[in-house]
ROKE-396160 format. One record per residue (C-alpha): residue in one letter; x, y, z. Coordinates in steps of 0.001 Angstrom, whole numbers, plus 500000, padded with zeros to 6 digits. Layout:
N
AXYZ...
***
This chain:
402
M521141899392683010I517959897948681829E516108899875679389N512784901721680381N510515899552677754I511998896286678512N510519894085680848P512584892194682761S510703889540684018V510272888159680477H513604889051678474T517001887574678995A519949889887679643L522384891047677008G524912888064675801V522498885184676833R519823883324675338D516930880750675761I517377877654673714Y514111875335673243G512288873662670401E514226872314667572E517331873981668257C517403872748671699A516647868902670643Y519275869424667985K521780870691670510N521296867553673019K521190865217670180L524881866208668991Q526074866482672659H525113862911672668I526967861785669500I530119863623671043H529579862338674407K529478858751672671V532784859658670724F534616860277673761K533527857415675366S534409855432672707Y538222856250673125G538150855521677078F537132859031678782Y535293858724681908D533030861626682843I534028864501685193Q531523867457686469T533236870722687763P531207873568689780A529924876631687829F531789879013689852E534979878177691626F537340880793693194F539044883358691526D542503882243692090V541869879039690101F541225881459687111A543512883813687794K545932885795685337E548987883496686327K547000880241685367G547242881745681842T543001882134681112V540648884928680393P541826888364681462S539860889688685084N537843891974683301Q536228889332681585M535066887132684004F531666887401686267K532485887909689773F530772887784693003F531718887420696906D530515884481699042R529647885279702742D533211885287703601N533740887646700902N535910885254699007T536032886343695070L533940883967693332V533758883719689827L531768882241686917R533908879496685104P535082881199682119D537427878094681030I536502874566681905T540358873042681418P541391874918684813S538620873644686707V539495869966685442A543192870621686354R542521871464690015C540488868259690158I543620865990688495A545846867490691042K543632866908694170Y542457863457693022Y544993861928690901K548012863302692779D549722859640692654E548512858617689294E551304857962686848F549742856747683878E547610858082681559I544139860469682855R541459860937680626M538655862908681577S535339864450679126Y533065866844680169I529933868828679127G529181872261680931N528649876032680198T531014878583680122F530781882417680950V532836885316679752N531953888652680045V532772890005676623P530859893462675315P527636892446673845Y528139894628671276K530283892117669746G527517889715668791K529437886737671012L527180884690673648Q528272885432677491E527146881780677843V527881878863675749T528353875113676119Q531381873540675635A531839869537675365G535523868940676026I538318865812676572E541858866304678839L544161863859678338F546736863687681315N550151861903681740D551071861683678086D553867864148676548T553806862389673219S553295863154669729D551070860292669636A548753862033672313D548322865352670261A547532863104667003E544932861250668533M543435864001670586I543232866202666977S541866862976665469I538771862850668232A538106866305667507C537927865507663500E535557862619664204C533209864567666586L532829867028663712L532183864329661008K530004862264663210C527815865011663982G527233865590660328L529924868273658919E532043867304656134E533693870368654940F535844871952657975Q539599872798658169V541393872541661420E543995875210661733L547096873638663819G549880875597665298H552408875495667626A552679877742670823D556523877809670789F557008878842667320I555334881965667580K557371882714671293G560552881340669779L560022883820667005F559500886598669466E562676885994671154E564502886093667668A562958889606666939G563889890983670572F560312892566670991D559941894242674087K556206893133675957E554669896565674263N555275896145670683G555183891919671086D551258892656672421K550688894981669626I552333892317666637K550380889767668270E546966891551667874L548329892043664345I548782888621663533Q545512887584665391T543505889901662682K545953888614660052N547008892103659225F550293891512658065F550176894672656303G550248896356659824V553063893859660688E555169894977657866D554845898446659076M555715897649662558L559170895639661515D560252898609659485K560551900771662481L561697898314664557T565827896719664665V564862893311663388S566955890775661020E565820890609657578D565957886769657999I563391886857660991K561316889895659263N560802887562656290I559588884522658147F556983887289660035L555980888561656556N555640885239655140L553382883801658097P550468883516655929K551963881680652843L554061878926655018Q551489877148655405D551321876388651350D554128873563651804F555085873232655529H557879870616655276T559622873333652338S558841876044654990A560049874360657629E563259873558655843N563894877226655189I563304878650658704E566183875760659887K568321877332657886V568327880652659402T567311880273663071K569038878059666113N566218879267668492D565406876019670088K561929877010670547I561152877376666797L563416873889666025N561422871996668616A558016873316667406L558583872546664012D559889869294664846R556700868523666890L554507869621664107K556172867374661287K555648864210663831V551920865145664682Y551108865400661199A552774862451660250L550723860506662507L547306862300661429E548068860835658137K547958857653659778H544599858520661762G543336859485657918V542110863119658895S545629864745657444K542931866011654433Y541091868182657413I544267869728658410T546279873020657803I549421874067659684D549081877757660327L552396878931661895S550898882177662540E548453880085664917F548488881370668705S546219881209671454T544776884034674016Y545149881648676634E548462881716677804Y548966877981679193Y548973876441676222T553082875292675723G552713872889672910V550548872122669753I547368874302669552F544620874202667146K541302875627665915A538650874126663810Y536597876472661225T533995875683658737Y532617877812656129G529687880536657020S531145881287660339G533912883386661350E534037881341664715A535887878396665666L533834875223666208L536579873829668368S539531874400669727G542376872847671652G546387872222672617R548995871174675057Y548931872891678252D552034870975679981S552934873451682904L549116874412683911V548448871410686543G551484872180687874Q550569875156689348F547970873115691348G550502871041692790K551231868113690337N553380868659687652V551838866268684572P551876866960681134A548479867555679378I546245868330676387G542642869242675720V539958869802673006A536655872156673705I534186872151671117T531594875106671243V528360873033671303D526488876176669854E528418876844667157L528332873802666117V524750873637666147N524657876630663854A526672874870661589A525616871833661419V522051873392660518R523691876211657955H524713873115656346G521426870898656221N523084868348657764I520348867979660815K517070866760659516S513455867303660695D512852864238661668D515209864323664152Y512724866367666317G508997865501667005C506749863129668617T503619860913668389I500108862489669734I497564860011670985L494500861938671550Y491733860016673725D488179860464675027R487784860111678619D485991856873677903N489518855386676098V492040856345678818D493144852713679233E493594852133675733A495410854970675222L497814854851678272S498347850890677117K498993852186673416A501396854813674757K503414852615676897S503705849616673940L505053852736671485R507783853948674076E509066850756674875N509649850102670886G511656853581671150E509304856232670211N508289859611671681I504660859483672566R502918862372674063T498901861681675360I496083863985675475R492996863540676636K490463865356674197S488452868369675490S484754868379674206R485409872232673538K487779871717671142D487089870178667814M489494867771665972S491056870556663706A492266872517666583Y494005869591667586E495403868708663947E496653872533663575Y498389871986667148A500231868999665724K501592870748662698R503067873925665198I504614871340667247N506044869206664033A504581866066665608K505347862852663541E501730861636663826L498323862308665505I496425859044666666Y493254859476667777I491566856875670283G487915857320670606G484401857600669345L483366860615666542A485989863086665899
***
């Protein structure tokens, strides 16, 4: 309900905002940088609709819960939703348009997503994502390349201090199988792990029948990242669960390849990592930087999702939250003010030809030029103040006496 003292014609709804001025310029700049990185690795652009049939994002596909989607109806009473996630849309396209392709398919996108979260949580309900999806490649090499591309995007956007937390979806799943949790207890422990509340995990495990070895793995999850290879060896001694063992083996291979890519210093292996998106089947990862609790990017392998649309292919994706990246780049001081602005050419009525000619010449040299005819009702100081307000790089006057 709109409060009585709010004019809906000038205010935005809760959870969305206007982006303008310098921030909008910075956002466009970073999107351009990211897109250039994507293209350099052979990704082709794809655009999917902002809204689709509800079934594209239904629970079975593993995307956000139904109550977090913006839903509405078309003329035929079909349920439509604003996309909460772009990956299922791209997966649908691959199943439809690349049904017979057996070799690699590489797609990149930039678009907005919409998630109906409670506004009081402080999260935006509309954000821009820039992402890549790689299909028909199930190798650890593909996993490592996608993570390396994600790191390159952050570095090219000016971030130098960040960490990618790398895990595997099957590790937690296998650990839960070993523990024998029912769904209710499993969901509670997942929530505790997600919030890093390991005191709560210990309290729950004390009330359940779990082997001492498995209990120790749960309680030591925060410490396992300190020496992953030693931790993996210790875990392998106390479990025969295929999901756990295969997950550890995959992470070893991916980490070794990330060392070859030269980005391993940005990688932390976190075996407690898991995603709320149920479609992930293999490596999963999120990147964070200081000063923000929200992930700059996330991604992972989802080998079963495309099959739900009719084409069984392995796949892995990365989604960068551009809004978070802009905030981080500004906060870290890595976007300079000279990235934004233009030159103003101010001219009198009698000097229009000269002004337009000069503007054209400067634009052809790559400069951003704004031409303004001077009003006789305004003196030069007013234009000078205006130039400061819009962060103009220069004010050039073509005319008589100012």
